C-alpha positions in Angstrom: -0.3 -0.1 -0.1 1.4 3.1 -1.1 1.3 6.6 1.2 -0.1 9.7 -0.9 2.4 11.8 -0.6 1.9 15.7 1.2 3.0 18.8 0.0 3.9 21.5 2.3 1.3 24.4 1.9 1.6 27.1 -0.9 2.3 30.4 0.8 0.6 33.3 0.3 0.2 34.3 -3.6 2.6 37.7 -4.2 0.0 40.5 -3.8 -0.2 42.5 -7.8 1.2 46.1 -9.5 0.6 48.3 -6.4 1.7 46.4 -3.8 4.2 46.4 -1.0 7.6 46.2 -1.7 10.2 44.0 -0.4 11.8 45.7 2.4 15.7 47.0 2.1 17.8 44.4 2.6 19.6 45.0 6.7 23.2 46.2 6.9 26.1 43.8 5.2 23.7 42.1 3.0 22.0 40.5 5.7 17.9 40.3 4.8 14.3 40.5 7.4 13.5 37.4 9.5 10.5 37.2 7.1 12.4 37.5 4.0 13.8 33.4 5.6 10.9 31.3 6.9 9.0 30.8 5.3 10.7 28.4 3.2 12.9 27.2 5.5 10.0 26.1 7.5 7.9 24.7 4.4 10.9 22.9 3.4 12.1 21.7 6.8 8.3 20.3 6.4 9.0 18.5 2.8 12.5 17.0 4.5 10.5 15.2 7.9 7.6 14.4 6.1 10.1 12.5 3.7 11.2 10.8 7.3 8.1 9.8 8.5 6.9 7.9 4.5 10.4 5.9 3.8 10.1 3.6 7.1 6.0 3.3 5.4 7.5 2.5 2.0 10.0 0.0 3.0 7.8 -2.4 5.0 5.3 -2.0 1.6 7.7 -3.4 -0.2 9.3 -5.7 1.7 5.2 -7.1 2.0 4.9 -7.6 -1.1 8.1 -9.5 -1.5 7.3 -11.9 0.9 3.5 -12.8 -0.4 5.0 -12.9 -3.9 6.7 -15.1 -2.5 4.2 -18.0 -0.6 2.7 -17.6 -4.2 5.8 -18.8 -5.5 6.2 -21.8 -2.8 2.4 -22.2 -2.9 2.8 -23.1 -7.2 6.4 -24.6 -7.4 7.5 -21.1 -9.1 9.4 -19.8 -6.8 12.8 -19.8 -8.5 16.2 -20.3 -6.1 18.0 -17.8 -8.4 15.7 -14.9 -6.1 18.0 -16.8 -3.5 21.9 -16.8 -4.7 24.2 -19.6 -2.9 27.9 -18.8 -2.3 28.0 -22.6 -2.8 27.5 -23.6 -6.4 30.2 -25.3 -8.2 32.0 -24.4 -4.5 33.7 -28.4 -2.3 30.4 -29.2 0.5 31.6 -27.3 3.4 32.7 -30.1 6.2 30.4 -30.9 9.1 29.6 -34.0 10.9 26.4 -34.9 11.9 24.8 -37.6 14.4 22.5 -39.8 13.3 18.5 -39.9 14.2 18.2 -42.4 17.5 15.3 -45.1 16.2 16.0 -44.6 12.4 17.9 -46.7 11.7 19.8 -45.3 9.0 23.7 -43.9 9.1 25.4 -40.6 10.7 26.1 -37.8 7.2 28.9 -36.6 7.3 30.3 -34.4 4.6 32.5 -37.7 3.9 29.1 -39.3 2.6 28.7 -37.2 -0.7 31.6 -38.2 -2.0 32.3 -41.4 -3.8 29.1 -41.9 -5.1 29.0 -43.4 -8.5 26.0 -40.6 -9.7 25.1 -36.9 -7.7 23.3 -37.3 -4.5 20.5 -34.8 -2.8 21.6 -33.6 0.5 17.4 -32.8 1.8 17.1 -30.0 4.9 14.1 -30.1 6.7 12.0 -30.6 9.9 8.1 -32.6 11.3 7.0 -28.5 12.5 7.4 -27.8 8.5 4.8 -28.1 6.2 5.7 -27.9 2.8 7.6 -30.8 3.7 4.9 -33.1 3.8 4.2 -32.1 -0.1 7.5 -31.9 -1.1 7.8 -35.9 0.7 6.3 -37.8 -2.1 8.4 -36.5 -4.3 11.7 -37.9 -2.8 10.1 -40.7 -2.0 9.5 -40.9 -6.1 12.6 -40.2 -6.5 14.2 -43.3 -3.7 13.2 -46.0 -4.8 14.2 -44.5 -8.9 17.9 -45.3 -6.9 18.5 -41.2 -6.1 20.7 -41.1 -3.4 18.6 -38.5 -1.0 20.5 -37.6 2.0 18.6 -36.1 5.1 19.5 -33.3 7.6 16.9 -32.7 10.4 16.9 -29.1 11.2 16.7 -27.8 14.2 13.6 -30.3 15.0 13.1 -32.4 18.1 14.3 -36.2 17.4 11.6 -37.8 18.6 9.1 -35.8 15.9 11.6 -36.0 13.0 10.9 -39.9 13.9 7.0 -39.9 14.3 7.7 -37.4 10.9 9.7 -40.2 9.0 7.5 -42.9 10.4 4.1 -41.2 9.0 5.8 -40.0 5.6 7.8 -42.1 4.7 11.8 -42.8 5.0 13.4 -42.4 1.4 16.4 -40.6 2.4 19.9 -43.4 2.7 21.9 -41.2 5.8 20.5 -39.6 7.6 22.1 -36.3 10.6 20.2 -34.3 13.4 21.0 -30.1 13.5 19.4 -29.7 15.9 21.2 -26.0 16.8 20.9 -25.2 12.6 24.8 -25.2 13.1 25.5 -26.9 9.5 22.5 -25.0 8.3 24.1 -21.3 8.1 27.3 -23.3 6.6 25.3 -24.1 3.3 23.8 -21.2 3.9 20.5 -23.0 4.4 17.7 -19.6 3.4 14.0 -22.4 4.9 13.6 -25.8 5.3 12.8 -27.3 3.2 16.4 -26.6 0.9 17.5 -29.2 -1.9 21.1 -29.1 -2.9 23.0 -31.7 -5.7 26.1 -32.5 -5.0 27.9 -34.6 -8.2 30.9 -36.7 -8.1 33.6 -35.3 -6.1 31.6 -33.5 -3.5 30.7 -30.1 -5.8 27.2 -28.1 -4.7 25.7 -27.5 -8.3 22.6 -27.3 -7.7 20.5 -25.9 -4.7 17.0 -25.0 -4.7 15.1 -23.6 -1.8 11.0 -24.6 -1.5 9.8 -27.4 -1.6 10.9 -29.5 -5.1 7.5 -30.1 -7.3 6.2 -32.4 -10.5 7.6 -29.1 -12.2 10.5 -28.2 -10.4 11.2 -31.5 -11.3 10.0 -32.0 -15.2 12.3 -28.4 -15.2 15.3 -28.5 -13.8 16.4 -31.4 -11.4 16.2 -34.3 -14.1 17.5 -32.6 -16.4 20.5 -31.7 -13.7 21.2 -35.6 -12.5 21.3 -36.7 -15.8 24.1 -33.6 -16.9 25.7 -34.7 -13.6 25.7 -39.0 -13.6 
């Protein structure tokens, strides 16, 4: 919502022809206070209005951007290029995470991203994340097709993460617990869910911020899996 900018009220119109003349200048070239007061007051008032309206413009712009992001996430059209990652084309950060108790999956570390005969996906998720539920069937399908998916439970209670996977299925070949969120910071995580494609040499090639969708799968992920196979 844009606020209407109010202009300072103009001063009285100049008097015509036979009006009073301006008073003569004072000694030393100084002018009368009445000559300066009106202009300075109007300028100061205008600047104060601009300062008051500026935060409203920032809030409005942020609101529009957040709404656009939510719309994109709901339709699957949210482009992670809008959230650039400095890690693309670089080795995955070094890390080591403990396993999720009761999940019957080994722990996860940076060394587990390398040495595969095909690229792997690293997927950050949480039980409290509604979009994670939306993308989970796609993760299950990818795992069934043989794509190695390595999971990171992000800032979640272990019991809740386990319950989530027991309810929706286990797509992960390995699973680490990042309850403090420190590994996510090293990866530059924007939020959950978030997925990274890592090639056979451990180089990050792609990042998707938001839930994986059918469109994302067909338009971007599947071509990249073939490219780096």
